[in-house]
N, C-alpha and C positions, 0 to 999 in steps of 0.2 A: 502487617506483612507484605502488602503490595507497595507500601510507600518505602518500606528498605530495600525490596527488591528492585524498586525503581531508582533510589539514589546510589544504590549499588551499580548501576548501569553505567554511569559514569566512568566508574573504575572498573570495570571490564572492556569497556570501549577502549581506555588508557592501556590497558594490559594487552588487548588486541592480539589475542592466541592465534586466531585465522587467519592472519597477516592482510588484514582488507587496507588498511593505510599504510602510505608509502612513510619510510623512517623520519623522513623532514616534515612530515604532516605533526608529529605526536608534538604536545608540549610538555618538555620535561620536568617542569615546574608549577602546575595550576595553583592558581593564587586564590583567596578566598574574596568573595565578593563584597564590595564596599559600596559608599553611597556616592563615591565620585561621579557616576554617570549622571548625578542630579544637579551637579555643579560646574563640572568641565566642559566647556563649548565642544571641545573637541571629540567627546564621548556622547553627544547628544543624540537622541534617537530620532527625532524629527525638526524641521527647523520652527519656528513659531508661527508662520504662516502655513503649517503644512499639520497643524494640530487638530486633531476631531474634536467636533462637540463633546464634551462630558456626558452630555443628556442623551444623545442619538447617535453614539458611534457603535461599532463593531468590530473587532479585530478580526480579519482574517488571516490563517496560517495554512502554509502549504509546505508537506513535505515531499520532496521527489527528486529528479535531478534538474540540471540545465534552466534552474530558476532565472529568468531574464530581467534581473534586478533595475535594469537601465533604460528598459523600454518603456515607449509613452505611454502605454497604459497604466503605468503604473507610478505616474508622474500627475501634478494638477496643471491647470492651467497657468499658474506662476511660474512652473518650471521646477517647481520642488517635488522631491521623490516623497511617495507615499510608503516605500518601505522603510520601516523603523529598524529592520535588524534582520540580517541572512547570516546564518551558519553556515559556512563551506567546508564540509567534515573532512575533506581530504586533501586542502590546499594547505603549500607550504607554511608552517606556522611563522609567525612574526612576531619575536618577542617585542613587549613594551607597546602593543597595539590593543583596540579594543579586544575582549573574551580572553583575558588572561586566567579567567577561571574555567575556559574550557578546556577539555582533553586531547584536543586536537584542532588543526585546521585555522581560520580565520574567520573573525566576525567582522561584518561590516556595518555601520548604522548610518541613518538618515541623512546625518549632516554631514560626514566623509562624501555619501553619494552625490549629494548636491555639488559639494566641490568638484567632482569629476564632470557631472552633466554642465555645469557652467564652462568648464575649460573645453568641453568637448563643442558646447555652442558657440564659444567665442572662438574657435579654430586652434587653441593652444594644444589640443591632442585630436587626433584624426578620428573622430566620432566612435560610438558606441564600441566598436569591436576592440579599440583601444582602452575603453574603461574596463572591459573585462580582462583585459592583458596586465594592465597596471595593478588591478587590484589583486591580483595573484590567483584571481579564479579561474582563467585559461592562461596555464603553463605549458607549451608543447615540448619542454623538455622533461617531465615528468614520465615515470615508466608506463601510466595507461593515460591516454587521450582522456582529456576530462570533457565531460557530458555536455558541457556549455559551450565547447569547441562546435558543435555542428550548428548549421543554418536553422535547423528547427528541431525539435525533441521533444520528448514526452511532458516534461517538466515546464517547458516554455508554453506548450498548448494548456496544459492544466493552470497554471499559474493565471494567463489571460483569461481563462474562463471564469477562474473563481476569484480573482481580485482583480480583472482587468477592467478599467472604466474608460469612457473618452475624457479626456483631461478637460472639455467642456461642460461635463456632468456635476452639478452643483453637490449632488450625494457622494461623489468619488471621495473627497476630503475626510467623510466619517468612516472610512475603511481602511484605516492603516493596516500595514501587511505586515508580518514575521513570518520568516521562511527559513528552510532548511535543504541544503545541496547535499543529498546522499552520495557518498564515495561511488567512484565508477563500478569498485568490484561487487557492490551491493547490488546495483542495477545489473550488470551482468549476469550475476547468479540468477537466474528465472527459477529454481529450487526454492529461493528463500532462507536456505540454513544460514546464511551470515545475518539477515538482516533484523532479526529481534532485537539485540542490544542497540543497534545504530538507532531505530525506529524510538525506542523505549527512548534512548537518551535525547533523542530529537523533543519528542514529546515534553520532555522535563524543560529543556531548553526552551520550549515556546510558553510553556505556564510562566516559569521564571521571568522572561522577557515581557511577556505582555503585563505580570504585575509590577515590573521596573517601569514600562512604559505609561501605565498608570500613574504611577508614583511621579514621573516626569510631567505628565501634564499637569498635575496639582502642584509642583513648583514651579512651572511657568506660568499658571494661571492665576497664582495666588491662592488656592483652594485648600481647604483643609484635607489633613493628611487621611487617608482612607476613603473620600469622598466620591473618589471616581472608581469607578468600577463597569469598565466594560466587558460585554458578552466576547467570547471568543467561538469561533467556527473552526475546525481542523480539518484540512481535506489530506485524506491519506490515499492517493490512489495506486495502492499497491494491494496485491494478494498471492494467496497459495489455493493451490487445487486439491491439496491433500491436508486433512486435520481433521481432529473433532468436530468442529463447526458447531460447540455446545457452549460457546462462550469461556471456556475453561483455562484456555492458554494464558499464561502472564499477561501479554498484550490486549487482550480480550477483556481480562478482568481489572486490569490498570484503566482502560478505556469506560469501562461500567462504573468504576470506582470515582473517577472524577466526574463523569457525567452526572453521579448523583449528590456529590458529597460538595465538588467544583473547588473555590478558593475563596476563602473570608472576603479577600480585598479584592475580588474579580466576579464580574457577573456570570451566568450560565456558561459553561464550557459543552461542547457538542463536537461530535467526531463522525465524519460523513465518509464513506466508503464505497468502491463499486461493487456492484455484485458478483461480477465477473465475466468471462469471455467463455465458458468452456461449456457452454449446455451441451452442444454436438462433439464434443471431442472424445466423447468414452473415456473419460477420467474417472469415472463415478460409477459404482456397483454397490450389491449388497449378496451374501450369501448366507445360508444355513448349515450347520454341521452335516459333514458327509456330501457337501458341494463344492465343485470347483470351478474355475471360470479362467477362460484363456487370457495371457496379458502379452502381448506382443510386442517385442524388443527391437527396434529397428537395426540394421547393419551401422558400422563406420560413425557409432556414438561414441565419442572421446570423452564422455563424462559419466558418473556414475547416475543411476536409475533408481530411484525411490518409490516405494509404494506404502501406503498405510492401512492397517485394519484397525477398527475399534467398534466395541461390543456396545452392549446395552448399559444402562444405568443400575448399578447393583449397590444392595447394602453389603458392603465389605467385600473384600477379594474372595471368589471362590477357591476351593481346595483344588477342583480340577480345572488348573489354569488354561486360557487362551493357549490353543496349538495350532499351528499352521503347516500345511504340506505344500512345499515349494517343489516343482516338477519342469528342470530345463529340458530343451527340445533335444530327444535322442540320449535322453540320460533318465537312470530310475529317479524317483522322487524321494524325498527325505522330509521327516517331520520332526518340528522342535520336541524339546521336552522340558519346557520350562516349568521350573517349581518355585520360582521365587522371583520378585520383581528384580528388574534391571539387568537380567540375565541375556546373553548372547549366543547365537548358534552361528558356526561358520559352516558353511558349503563348501566342498572341494569338487574339482573335476577329475577325470581320471588319472592326470597327471600328479596330482595332488597340489595342484594351485587353487586359490582361494578365488572363486567367482560370487558370492553373494554371501550375507550376512542378513539375521533376522534379531532385533532386539527386543525383548519384552518391556514395553513400557507403560504400564497401568499409569493412570492420573487420577487424584484424589480431587474430588469436587467440593468437598466440605460436607458435616454431617453423616460422616460414615459412609458415605456416597464415592462410589469409585467407578471408573470405566476401563475395562481394559484395553490394550492395546498393543501393537507388535508394528514395528517398524522394520520395512525390509530394505536393503541397500543392494542392489547389483553392479558389478564391476563393469567399466566402459566394456562395449562390445568389439572395439577398434583400439588396441593398445598405443600409448604415444611412443613406444620405444620395443625394440626386441627383448624378448625375454619376460616382459611384464606380463602378469597377469590379466586374462580378458575372459569374458562371459560370452557364451554364445547367442548369435541373434536368433530369432525365429519366437514361435509361439509357445511360451513358458505356460505352467498352469500353477495357479495360486488357488488353494482349497483351506477350508476349516476342518481342522479334525473332527471325528466323531466324538472323541473324547471330550470335548469344549461342551461347556454348558449349551442347552438347546436355544437359543436366540438366535436373532438375525445381526449380522455382521454387516458394518459399513467397509467397503474396500474405496481406497482413494488413489489414484497415481499422482506422484507430483508431478508439478510444470517443469520440463526440462527441455527448452529450446533456445534457439537463437537469439537474442534480443538485437533489432536495428544497430548498426554502428560498433557491435562488439564483434569480434573473432572467435567467440567461445564455440567449439564443435558438439555443439548438442543435438539429439535428435529425439523426438517426443515419442516415449510408447503410448499404449493404448491398451484396453481390455476390449476383448472379444467374445460377443456372444451370437452365435447363428439367427437367433431370434432378434437381434437388433437391426431394425431398417432404419435407413436414413430418407429414403424417399417411399412414396407409395406408388401405386401402381401407373398413375399418371404423371410420375415425375416429381412431385410436389413434395417439399420437405415435411417430413414428419417432426414437429416442433415437440410435443409432449409425449409422456409417455401412456397417457391412456389413448393417444392416435396408434400407439405402436401395439395395442391390444393389452397392455398393462402387463404383460409377462416377462419381457427381458429382464436378466440380472444384471444389465448395464443400464443405467438410470441417467435419465434428464434432470428429473427432480432433485432439488437438495443439493445441485452441483455450486452451489454459492461461495464466494471467495471464504476461504476460511479465516481471515482476519476478521470477517464481520460476523459472527457468531454470537455477539453480545447481546445484552438485554437493552443496550439503550443506543450503542451506534445505529447510524441511520443509513440506510443500504439503498444505492442509486442504480437504476436499470435504464436503458436504452430502448428507444423506440426508434422507428423511419418515419419519415415527416409524412408521406403518402397514406398511409395505413393507419397511423396512429397506434401500431401494433408493436409489442415487444420483438426487438429484432433475434434473427434466429439464433445468433450467438449467445444472447444475453443470459447468463446462468439464472436459475429459479431456486427461491427461497426452499424451504421444506416443505411449505404449502400451496408451492406451484407457481406463486406470485413472481413477477420479475425484478421486483423491489420495494422498498417502501414508497418512492416516488419513483416516476419514471420522467427522462428528458429526450428530447429529440438529438440525436446524432446522426443516423444515415440519412439521406435525403431520400431513399426508397429501397424498396426488397434487393432492387437491382443494381442500386447506385449506393454502395458502403461509402460511409466517411463525411465528414463536414471541414469545411474550413478552418483551421485553426491559426494561430500567430507563431510565428517563427521566433528566433532569440534577438533580431534586430527589429527595430520599428519599421514598419511597413511590409515584413517578409511573412511568407506564409507557406503552409503545407495543407495537405490533408491526412485526417486522421479518422479511427474509428475506435469504438469499444466503449464498454460502460466507465472506464477511466475520464471520458469526456463528458458521460454524464454527471458523476460525483462532483466536478467543480462547478456545473451549473446549478445543482442542490445546494451547494455550498454558498455560493451567491445570492440565491434566491433566499435561503432562509437567514444569511446575515443581514441583508435587507429587513426582512421580517422584525428581526431582533433589534437593529437601529432605529425601527418605526415603532419600537414599544409593544410588539405583539406578545401576549403571553403564553410562548408556547415552550414549555420545559420539559417535555420528554416526548416519547416517538408518538405515540397515539395523537398528542395534541398537534404536533407538526403535521402528521399525517391530514388529520382534520382541518387544517388551516389549508392546506395544500388542495384537499379536495375544494373547497371552496372557490380557489383560485383556478382550477384546473381547465387546462385546454380541451380537455373531453369530457365526456360523462362517465368515464370508463371508472370501476371499483377502486382500482390503484391509480393516484393522481398523477396526472402529465404535466409538468409544467409548462407555464405559458412560454410562446414563443419569444417573447418581448425582453425576457430576461437573458436570453443570450448576448454576448457581447456586439456592440454595433459592427454594421457592416465598413468594409475598407472604404 
């Protein structure tokens, strides 16, 4: 079922009902993949002088934006690129080139990147910026500014941390890179409503190209077919703040299935994700029937606002369905009356305009187990145009109806904020409980629910990235370099841990952020967050796999990390030396 859903992701991506892709990005006639990539020099993944050792290599894969494929940290000392393949999903499609099997955009491979690098080195084109423009990755005539146009961006920092090596480092050659540039509209949409299909398609692309790269190495080295089986570590530094967080989403199920089953002609495949950055953002809470909670919606929000309610795991769906009560400021509350799955209820204001919707969305977990869910979507608090419906700003109340099954229900507010470089007029909503305190009497941050007395309905525990709830995906948290303590923003897993492994991101409690690479060689910026921890774990794990370490599951990886940890903490902190070399 998962495999079929995964294959259909390409078709859904091509259909593009949400308008993620520019019209000229779509491939009107995707072709069947053949073996020409093994024989045609123009389709080569890597030059012969950049091929990894078949016995001690590990592929590093990145799904992000603004991947700096021409950067010097992704090249070898001999000048050849280590980037075997990159799919730019929203670039203008170029018929007749590589990636004819893809639903959209362009694919760039190592030998073509080498030609651009040679042209830049010889002065025939004026540097790396021209490479991005000539390749079609940066095209300022597009309707949306491409992420790779910025001097430094999220994906540039992530790619350099996950796969960047000094060209002088002899181990660099054993870490070829496969990457995906997500469309700008995916990055812009912080709620993540558009992302799953694009990410699933990206994962399928990575697995397909990793397999082809292994066959390419066999062909170029004259090795037996199927003898090269490189492991793969995939970095996905994206996440959601609302979701079931139980591994039941299609994305989490797919990552778990691939982590367990893998591919017959590849080594182990691992997925690394950040734990999230929203421990203190008041986006996660819990309620019992008959209780309610404040939900504060700021004014001047031109985007919809989302919230999810999730019930406990149950045998079958109960007859008395989960019902919620929603009370806007200055209005009477309304209670849903769901009687069957996938129903929805519309709330109107006094003038009859729609201001909110609630959807009953139970999720099947297998073995006759279900979790009830309700998704609430509130209209913008500031309309784009006159006469458009809008919701009142202020404190709403969200409650669990007394008729619902007596149990604890999880509340999650979806991330809804402006991403740097985009002009989306979003404003983050949050949950409000008077018993939730941010600081103690001395003015120090309260970092755990226990420090807050354990009573508030708004939680710090369980604020983890909703993409990272699977059984096998690795979750990376952030610490500061002074205390070696989880950073205050670092989201917590269900057991209050800051992640499966931790990495130094912030210089100190009062000095957030770390130096990161920019798009062009020599450029840099400062970034913070667990998105900078995940690629450090990715690189560390790739090195362990390349060295033959037998780490095939989360427990073994964590145990190995403990032996190499920079601190004696129960949750391992990766050693500092695994960060990229200084400038």
